[in-house]
N, C-alpha and C positions, 0 to 999 in steps of 0.2 A: 868059220864065223869068228872070231871073236867075242868070248863074253863081257858084259862091261857091268857090272854090278849099280844098279843106281841106291841110292840112299838120299832118300825123302828127306825136310827138314822142314814143309809147310807149317808142323802144327805147331814148331819152336819159335826158328827165325821165318817166318813167313807173317807171325799171328805179332812177331814186333815190327810190321806196317803198322803205319800212322795210321789210323783208321780201322782199323782190322782189331772184333775181340771176340776170340771165338769161345763161348760156352762151350759145355763139358760134352753136352749134346752134338755141337758139332764137330767136336774134336774127333766123339768116337765115329758120328755119320763120313766126316773127310777120313780117317783112316778102315775104317771098310770098305768106302768105295777108292782106295788106294791099294787094298791088298787084292781086290776084283781085279783090277788092272795088272797088277802082277809086280807091282815094287819088289824090289830084294828087300831094300830095309828102309820101316818108317821110323822116324825118331817121334817117339811121343813127349818130349819134353822133357824137363827138369823137374825130377819129384820131391826134390827138398827146397827147391825153390819157392811153393805153392800150395796147397789144396789140390784145387785142380786135377794136376797132373798127376800126381799122387793118387786122386781116387781115379783118372785114365786107368792107369797102372791098375790097382787094382780091378776094375772093369774086364782088361785082358786076361785078368787070370781065373776067368770064369769064361769067355768068351774068342775062341784062340781065331787064329787068323787062315785064311785056308792055304796061302802059298808068301806071302811077307815074315819078315820077321822085327818083333815091334824092338827098339832101344830104347833104354831111358840115356839123356844128357848129364854132366854135370863138372865138375872141375878137378882139379887133383886137392890133396888134402891141402886146408889152412898151413900155414906155417907154425901156427902155436901147435895142432895135434900131431898127435901121432897117426900112421890111414888109418891102423886098427880100431881107431877112437872116432875116427873124424865120422860128423854125421851126414854129410854132404856123400862121403861115399858108401857109407852104410844102407844112405836109404838106395844105392842103385841095387847092390848085392839085395833090399827087402821087394826090386821091381818085382823078381822073379822072371825074368827075363834071359835068354842065351848072350845074348851081344848087350856090351855096355860100349858107351863113349862117352873121355875121358879130355877136356885138352888140360895143356900145360902153356907155360908161357916160355916161350923162344927168345924175344928181342929181350937182347940187355938193358932196353930204354924201358922195359914193361918191368922188368924186373925188381931194376932199381927205384921206379917214381910208382909204379905199381901193386906190385907185390911188397913191396920194402924190404926186402929181403937180402940177404948177400946172394950171387953167381954160386956158390956152391952148394947153398941149400937150396934153391932152386931145386939142381940136379939131381938132390936126394930126395926131395917130394914126389918130385915126377917118377924115378925111380920106386918109393918106397907105395905108391898111389896104384901104378899097375901090377906089381910085385901084391899089393891085397887083394886087388880085384883078380888077378891070376889064382889065389891062392883058393878062393872061394870057388873054381869054376864057371868064369865065366871069359869068353873071347874080348880082347880087348880092341877098342878103334880108338889108336890116340889120335888127338888133331893138334895139330903145332898150330895153335896159335898164333896169328903175324909172322907166318914162317917166314914168308919172302923178303919184307923189309926186316926180320931178324939175322936174314942170312947175308942181305944187304951191306947191315952195320956192323955185323958180326959175325962172318960165317965160321970162326973154328967154336963160339962157343955157341950156334946156333946147332952145329952138329951134335955138339958135346951133348942136348937136349933130347936130340933124336935116337943118340948111342945109349941112354939112362932111359929112355922107354922099350928100347931093343932088350937092351941087356936084364932089365924086368922079362922077358917074352912074349911084346906086343904085340898083337895078332896082323895090325895094320898103323904105319904111318899116312895119316893125313895130312899136305901139305894145305894150308891155311893162306888164303890172299884175304886175310881179315879187313883190312880198310880200302881194298878194292883198285890201289891204285898201282899195279905190277902194269906194265907190257906183257903183251903175249913172247913175244922172243926172250923177256928175261926169266918168264915162268918155267920157258921148257929148258933152256939154259942151264937155270941154276936147280930144277927136280931132274936134269941128266947127270951133273959134276954129284948131285948129292946121291942119287941110285948108285952109280956108281962107285963111289967115297966108300957107302954105308954096305956095297952087294948085298942090295936086296933085290926081288925079280919085279914085284908092282909095291904099285903107291895108289894114295887117293888123293883127290884132288877135292877144294873147298873153297870156291871165291865168290865174291862180291863185286857189287856193278857198278863201283862210281865211275870208273871210265866207260860204258857200256859195252865192255870188252867180258866179262864173266862168262858166257858163254863158249866166244871163241879159247877162250885162257883155260875154259875146263877141257875141251874137246884137244886143244893143242900137244896133251902129253900121252893122248893114247897109242900112238907108234912108240912110245917111248917108256912103255910100261905100269902106265896110269890104268886103273883096272877097274875102280870104283869116284862115281862122281857125285858130288852131293848138291842140292841144290831144292827149290822149292816149284812150284806149282806154279806155272805164269810169272816166277820171277817176285814171287812178294818176299818183304825183309826191309831191314832198316834203311833207314836213307835212300839210296837208291837200290835200295832190292839185293836180291841172291842169284846166284846164276839159277835162266827159267828151264828146267826140267822138259817143258811142254819143247821146247827147240830143242834144246841136248838129244832130246828122244831122238826126235826124226832124224835129227842129222845123222846120228853116231849107227842107225839104222837102216837110212833110205841112201844115205850119200857116202858110209861109210863102210857098207855092210858090216856092221857087227850084231853081234847078237845080244837086243837087252828085251824086249819082250814078243808076243807070238804075232803074228801076223794079223791074227782076228784081234786080235789088243791093240794092236796099232792103232783099226781100225775106228777106235771107241778117244782117242786120243784127243782130238777134238771135243767132244763132247765130256772128259775127265776134263780140260780145262775151263770150261761155260761152267760144270758143277763145283767147282771149287771156287769160281768167281762169284756164283750164285750167294753159295753161301756165307762163302765171304763178305758179300753184301760190298760186292765191289764191280762197277761198271768195266763191264768183260772187253778189253782194246783190240776193236776192229781191226787195227792191223799187225795183230797180232802173228808172227810163220807160222805156218802150217794150222795155224786155230782161231785167227779172224774170222772176221764175215768178211770184210775185204782182199785177204788175203790169195783169194783167185778170185777177183771182180776184176774186171776190163770194163772202162768207160768211153777210153777212144776210137773211136769206127773202124779202125785200119785192125787194132789187134785182136776188134771181136769178129770180124770177118776172116782173121788169122786162125784165131783159137773155134771158128767153125767148122773150119779145115782142118784142123789139126791141132787138138789140145797143147802139144810140146810148143809150137809157135811162142810161147808166152807163160806157162806153166814148167813151172822147172819138178814138178812130179806132178802126177794126177791124187786131185784132191780127196777122193775117195780112199787111198792107202790112208789117208789119216781120220777118215770120218769128213772129212770138206766136201765141198762142191761149189763150182762154179759159179758165177755172177754175172750178168750182162744190165750196166748200169746204165739206169736209161738218163741220158742228159742232151744237150746242143752240141757236142762233143761227139754224141755217137752216132752212126751212120745207119741206114735201114736197115743194116743186117739185125741190129737189136730191136726193133719193129716185127721183122721176123721172125726172131726167135721166143719173143715177147706173147706174138699172136696167140706164137705154139702151145706153148705153154695153158693156154686159156682156148685152144683147141679147136684154134681160127688159123686158115691157111692164106699165107698173106704174099703175096709175089711181089718181092720189094723193087721191083720192076717197074709194078702195077700203077698207073695216078693213085689211086687212093694210099699205097706206100710213100709218093713223095707229096700228098697230100698232109698224112697221117705227119710227117716227117716236117715239113715244113710247121706244121701248128707247134709241134713242139717246139721247134728254137724262137716259136713269137714270143711265147709262154716263160719260156727261161728268161727269154730278153727281159719280160715285165716281171720278173722277180719270185717266179715259179721255180721249184727246187724236187724236180721228180726223182735222182736219185736216192734222196732221202725220201721219198714218200711212195713205193710202189702201187699201193692201195688206190689214191687217185689216181695212180697214170693208167691202171690195167680199169677201172673205170672209165677214164678217160675214151684207147682203145675199145674197149666194147662202145662204148657210144658213138665213135666217127664208124665202128666195123658195122652200126644198124642191129647189135646184137642186144643193146642194153635194155633191161625190162625194169620198168616206174612200179617203186612200190610205193610207192610216196611224192605228198607233192607240199611242198610249204604255201600258206596262205598269207603268214605272217607273223611277229613274232614280239613278244616286248618284254628285256629285262630291265627289273629295279634296286636299288643298294638303300635301302633304308641303315642310319649311322641313330641309333634308340639312346637315351638316354641316360640306359647303364653302359653305355662303349662299345657295347654289341654291334655286331655290324650281320641284318642281315640277305641274305641276295634272293628275287623269286627271280622267274618267266615263267610268262603266259605264249601259250604254242598255238598256232590254228592249222592243221594240218586236214588234204585231204586225201583216205585209204579207200581204194575201191571203193571207189566212189562215194563216198561217206565224210560225211566232216565229224573230227573230234578235236575239240575243244580240250587243251588242258593245262594245267598248271603248278609249280613246284619249286621247293626252296632248296637252297642248296649253300654249301660253304664258301660261293662266291656266283659270280653271275654266268660262268663258264659250267661250272660246276649243276646250277640251278636249269639254266637252259641243256643241260645234257640230263638231268632226270627228268624234264616235261619232258622232252624229245620221245624217251624210255618210256614213261606212263601212256601218254597219248599212242605209242608203239604195239605195245607189250600185248596186248590184246589180240590184234593182228597178228603177231610172231614173236608168240613168247619163246623161242629158242634165243630172242636177246638176254636173255639171261644169267643163259653160258658166256657172255661176252663183258668183257669189261677193260677199262683204260688204265693202262699201263704207265705214261707219262707226258706231261706238256709241255711244249717249249716255244715260244716268242721269240720272234729275233729281228730287231729294227731295221728294214733296209737300206731308209736316206737319213743318218741322225743329223746331218744339217738342216731337215726338213722340221725336226723338233717336232713336236705332239702331233703336224700332220702327215709326218711319216709313215709310208706305206710300211704294214708288220706281213710276217710270216707266221704261221704259225706250223705245227707241225704234232700230230697228236699219235698215241700209239696204241694199239689196243689187242687185245690177244681175248682166243677162248680157249679150250680143253687142248686145240689141235694146234693152231697155227700163231705169230703175231703177223702184225700188218702196219704198217704208217699210212699216213692221209696228211694233204696241204690245204691249207685257208692262205687268202693272201687280198689285205685291203688296207687302205685306210685305216677302218676301226676295226679294232681287234677284236670287237664282241662279233661284227661279220665274218672277220677274215677265222675264229673259232666256228662260229656256226658252218662255216664250209667243210671246213676238217671235218668236227662232227658228223656234217650229213652224210660226206663219205667213208665216215669208220662205217657206221652204221649197213647203209647201202653193203658193200663192202662183204660185210660178215650176208646178210640176205642174200644177194648174188652169188655167195661162192657155197650158202648151203644149198638154193637152188638149184644149183647146177650140178651138186650129188646124188636131189631125185632122179 
């Protein structure tokens, strides 16, 4: 098995994503998780550019990784500075790491228009910068910035920049598609030519995703000597992002038989992807290959029936290899096989040829015709299934509710909900205020139920979505409300549908609470 070294730059390139802002604690947390997963190199950031990254390297001088190598990032020396006096290079040395990464100009356009230097001066800067770092005992990764654009514009000069780094004893050359605009066949052809010309055995690759080809471009050169791949978890990065290491690791290990991480750690790939998403405060992409919630989800009845018989019929790898699992999505497109699987999850035996299964399937199709969407509300579907299978336990009955919104003279909006319930044959009447009418209704419901079901304190709502189904009907249109809830062990989604948004919200709220109560009662 060929060893491929993974170089993670989530803490620098990933932090350049619009909407992502890592605290020092976030960066330390992510770095530790990457080390635990088994990433070979973790680029901690640019210590000269900001105090936060400098503090990170100071922290890891005292708290060492188990496996990973921490790497600081910086540029070649400023044209006006001798390398040994360049504060940027000095900060890399002071980071106290075994490896450092610097980038230099490859494209003559950048040398002329950005660096504002002469071509020969840029070659000197590259040589002197690498030489200085090597003199300090560092192992140097040299990132050839805009390499492929530079090579296409002026191949002779692009090669000279690489030779300058090699002559200064750079440990590895990394070819960068910084603008992300190079096609896969170009990447491979240029990399082959350059490798042969420079007589190097191995090289690294760093791709951006502006053509949605960063993953493909990163793995395309593996058979031609690329043994070091740079990227970010979930493909985070500036503009369209960087090469997605989650996909790359899955492909390399499961499709190309490369040695990347241990089999045990590969099973944590999905968890790692979700963890980085959570710390980054970015919604995880359901369709993410290998790690997404929908990566092994099946909706069509024919697909579901086939996967039940043999998973490889519609799954390219076993989901468990990357820590994911198969999901059978409930919808009007699903056949009765889905009902059988969902019933089994609830420990009920259901024969798909039975009149009961046919009746439930027909009901499901009718409800979806009306506007319900159970593929996004499995909590509500499981409640529906239990009711239809006569396995439903009623925990409370609604006798009525009233919701009011008052705008006061000082401009404040006050929402209040009053609710009447019957719980264990007892009448319960409660009222509560909230940030809005739905929040007030939720608070009033919990207040009424809490003395009977104290475990509800461990449950909370995490998301609330409203969708207008028929915009042409204006304010009289049906609305669909989706609520996501979670406790300390599980998350679930529920749905409500009505022309009245408060009524639709109540349906979804009531289902979310009932799901929690039913779930807990089944464990007793």
